C-alpha positions in Angstrom: -118.6 40.7 68.0 -119.8 36.6 67.4 -121.8 34.5 70.5 -120.1 31.7 70.6 -120.7 28.6 72.2 -116.7 27.0 73.5 -116.5 23.2 74.6 -117.2 24.0 78.1 -120.8 25.1 76.9 -119.6 28.5 78.3 -120.9 31.1 75.9 -117.8 33.7 74.8 -118.0 36.8 73.0 -115.0 36.8 70.4 -114.3 40.1 68.3 -114.9 39.0 64.2 -111.1 39.5 63.9 -108.9 38.8 67.1 -106.2 40.4 66.1 -104.6 39.9 69.9 -104.6 36.4 70.0 -102.9 34.9 73.4 -102.7 31.2 73.5 -102.4 29.6 76.9 -101.5 25.6 75.9 -99.4 24.5 73.5 -100.1 22.0 71.5 -102.9 25.3 70.9 -100.0 26.9 70.2 -98.5 25.0 67.7 -102.0 24.9 66.0 -102.8 28.3 65.5 -99.2 28.7 64.2 -100.3 26.0 61.3 -103.3 27.7 60.9 -101.3 31.0 59.9 -102.2 33.3 62.6 -98.5 34.6 62.7 -98.3 38.2 64.0 -101.6 37.6 65.4 -100.7 35.8 67.9 -98.8 38.2 70.7 -98.7 35.6 73.6 -98.0 32.1 74.7 -96.3 30.4 77.7 -93.2 29.3 79.0 -94.0 25.9 77.7 -95.0 26.4 74.6 -91.7 25.2 72.5 -93.4 24.3 69.4 -92.5 26.1 67.0 -89.2 27.1 68.6 -89.1 30.5 66.4 -92.1 31.3 68.6 -90.8 30.0 71.7 -87.9 32.4 70.7 -89.9 35.7 70.0 -92.9 35.9 71.2 -94.2 37.3 74.7 -94.4 34.9 77.7 -97.2 35.1 80.0 -96.1 32.7 82.5 -96.7 28.7 82.5 -100.2 26.6 82.1 -100.9 26.4 85.4 -99.3 29.9 86.1 -100.4 32.6 84.5 -99.3 36.5 85.0 -102.4 38.7 84.4 -99.9 41.5 84.8 -98.3 40.3 81.7 -101.5 39.8 80.2 -102.9 43.2 80.7 -99.5 44.3 79.0 -100.6 42.4 76.0 -103.7 43.9 75.6 -105.7 40.4 74.3 -108.7 40.8 72.5 -108.7 36.8 72.6 -107.3 34.1 75.4 -107.2 30.0 73.9 -107.1 28.1 77.2 -107.8 24.5 78.4 -109.9 22.9 80.8 -107.3 20.3 81.8 -104.0 22.9 81.6 -105.3 25.4 83.0 -105.9 26.5 87.0 -109.7 28.0 86.8 -108.8 30.5 89.6 -106.8 32.0 86.2 -109.8 31.9 83.6 -111.6 33.0 86.1 -109.3 36.5 87.0 -108.9 36.2 83.0 -113.3 36.0 81.3 -113.6 38.8 83.9 -111.6 40.8 81.8 -110.9 40.1 78.3 -112.6 36.8 76.2 -111.8 33.8 77.3 -112.7 30.5 74.5 -112.2 27.1 76.4 -111.2 23.9 74.9 -111.9 20.1 76.3 -110.8 17.6 74.5 -110.8 14.1 75.9 -110.9 12.2 72.8 -109.8 12.6 68.9 -113.3 13.2 68.4 -112.3 16.5 70.6 -109.6 17.4 68.7 -111.1 17.7 66.0 -113.8 19.6 67.1 -111.5 22.2 68.8 -109.1 21.8 65.4 -112.6 23.6 63.4 -113.8 25.9 66.1 -110.3 27.1 66.3 -110.3 27.7 62.5 -113.4 28.7 62.0 -112.7 32.0 65.2 -109.4 33.1 63.8 -110.6 33.0 60.1 -108.4 30.3 58.8 -111.6 27.5 58.4 -109.8 26.5 54.6 -106.3 25.6 56.2 -108.2 23.9 59.9 -110.1 21.6 57.2 -107.0 21.0 55.6 -105.2 20.1 58.9 -108.0 17.6 59.8 -108.1 16.2 56.5 -104.6 15.3 56.8 -105.4 14.4 60.3 -108.4 11.6 59.2 -106.0 10.6 56.5 -103.6 9.8 58.5 -105.5 7.6 61.8 -107.1 6.0 58.8 -104.1 4.2 57.5 -102.7 3.4 61.6 -103.4 -0.9 62.8 -104.5 -1.2 66.4 -102.3 -4.3 67.1 -103.9 -7.6 65.7 -103.6 -8.6 69.9 -104.3 -6.4 72.4 -102.2 -5.8 75.2 -102.3 -3.9 78.7 -99.9 -1.2 79.1 -99.3 1.8 82.1 -98.4 5.2 80.5 -96.9 7.0 83.2 -96.4 10.8 83.9 -94.5 11.9 86.1 -92.4 9.9 89.5 -92.5 10.4 93.2 -94.6 10.2 92.8 -95.8 7.7 90.7 -99.2 9.7 88.1 -100.5 7.5 85.4 -102.6 8.3 82.6 -106.2 7.1 84.0 -109.7 7.5 82.7 -111.2 9.7 80.3 -107.7 11.6 79.7 -106.8 12.1 75.9 -103.8 10.0 76.2 -106.4 6.9 77.3 -107.9 7.4 73.5 -104.5 7.2 72.3 -103.6 4.3 73.7 -106.9 2.4 72.0 -106.2 3.6 69.1 -102.7 2.3 68.8 -104.7 -1.6 70.5 -103.1 -0.9 74.4 -105.7 -1.4 76.9 -105.3 0.6 79.9 -104.8 -0.9 83.4 -106.1 2.7 85.2 -108.2 3.0 82.8 -111.1 3.0 85.7 -113.2 5.0 88.1 -113.0 8.7 87.7 -108.9 9.3 88.6 -107.9 11.1 85.1 -104.5 11.0 86.7 -104.0 8.5 89.2 -100.7 8.4 91.9 -100.0 4.9 92.6 -97.6 2.6 94.2 -94.7 0.5 92.8 -97.2 -2.2 94.1 -100.2 -1.1 92.6 -98.2 -1.4 89.6 -97.0 -4.5 90.4 -100.7 -5.9 90.9 -101.8 -4.7 88.0 -98.9 -6.7 86.1 -99.6 -4.6 82.7 -97.7 -6.1 79.3 -96.0 -2.8 78.8 -94.8 -0.1 80.9 -94.8 3.1 78.5 -92.4 6.4 80.6 -93.3 9.5 78.8 -91.3 12.3 77.6 -94.0 14.9 79.1 -94.6 16.3 81.7 -91.7 14.3 83.6 -88.6 13.7 81.5 -88.0 9.6 81.8 -85.0 9.1 80.1 -83.3 5.3 80.2 -81.1 6.0 82.8 -85.1 4.9 84.9 -86.0 2.2 82.7 -84.0 -0.2 85.1 -86.7 1.8 88.4 -89.5 -0.2 86.5 -88.1 -3.3 85.7 -87.1 -3.9 89.1 -91.1 -3.1 89.7 -91.7 -5.8 86.7 -89.5 -8.1 86.1 -89.6 -9.2 81.8 -92.6 -6.5 81.3 -91.0 -4.8 78.5 -90.5 -0.3 79.7 -90.1 1.6 76.2 -89.4 5.3 76.5 -92.3 7.4 74.4 -92.7 11.1 73.1 -95.4 12.6 75.2 -96.0 15.2 72.8 -97.1 13.1 70.3 -99.1 10.5 72.9 -101.2 14.3 74.1 -100.6 17.1 72.0 -104.2 17.8 70.4 -103.1 19.8 67.9 -102.1 19.8 64.5 -99.0 18.2 66.1 -101.6 15.1 65.4 -100.8 14.5 61.6 -97.6 13.2 62.6 -99.1 11.1 65.5 -100.6 8.0 63.7 -96.6 7.2 62.3 -94.9 7.6 65.4 -97.6 4.7 66.8 -96.7 1.8 64.5 -92.8 2.4 64.5 -92.6 2.5 68.3 -92.0 -1.9 69.1 -94.6 -2.9 71.7 -95.9 -5.8 69.5 
């Protein structure tokens, strides 16, 4: 066993060569696939939709917010990988009483890089992790932010309206695009807001994410009514909020957005 410190500064005793891994976070599940772990990953959540082959074939242990402990126990994992924001504290506490649980806490691109490096080390796939990290660094180095920064509101939920706020990974991605988050204030990471608050904030652009709420074209007019004349764009939430190997694709997607 190895004694490691995870991103929540917890000491975790991890097997030298984990062979029965459960991932509780979609973006980290995709990363484990790209690290080449294959059959070593025995369980995922119902939201781990990438890669599709794993989504169709791997055992599912519930959702990110509601883990089925009995299903986890049945798989007899020797390592569980979770995330501070995406998983419930009560679930993690229950799991860590029985199994090694390594937790990430990702709020910035730097945090994501540290997480990828750490999982590469834990899995014994450092070379592949370094390759992924190199690609991500190169991709973001080519990203040119807007010449003139613009203000933005990034919506993740409807009824009630919820936006990405301070200290979120999405907020860091917005900054790298050259967008100033009008709700980057206070301590609320995903504050609920009203239509009036949106109107008063008067962002230059409104972004509607494809996840966790599946905003569609039919919702655009709703925001046009609140902020007449403000451009409203549907955006790929995975490319703004997934902090694993999908980051390789994010800069090219950002560069192609019609937000200038």
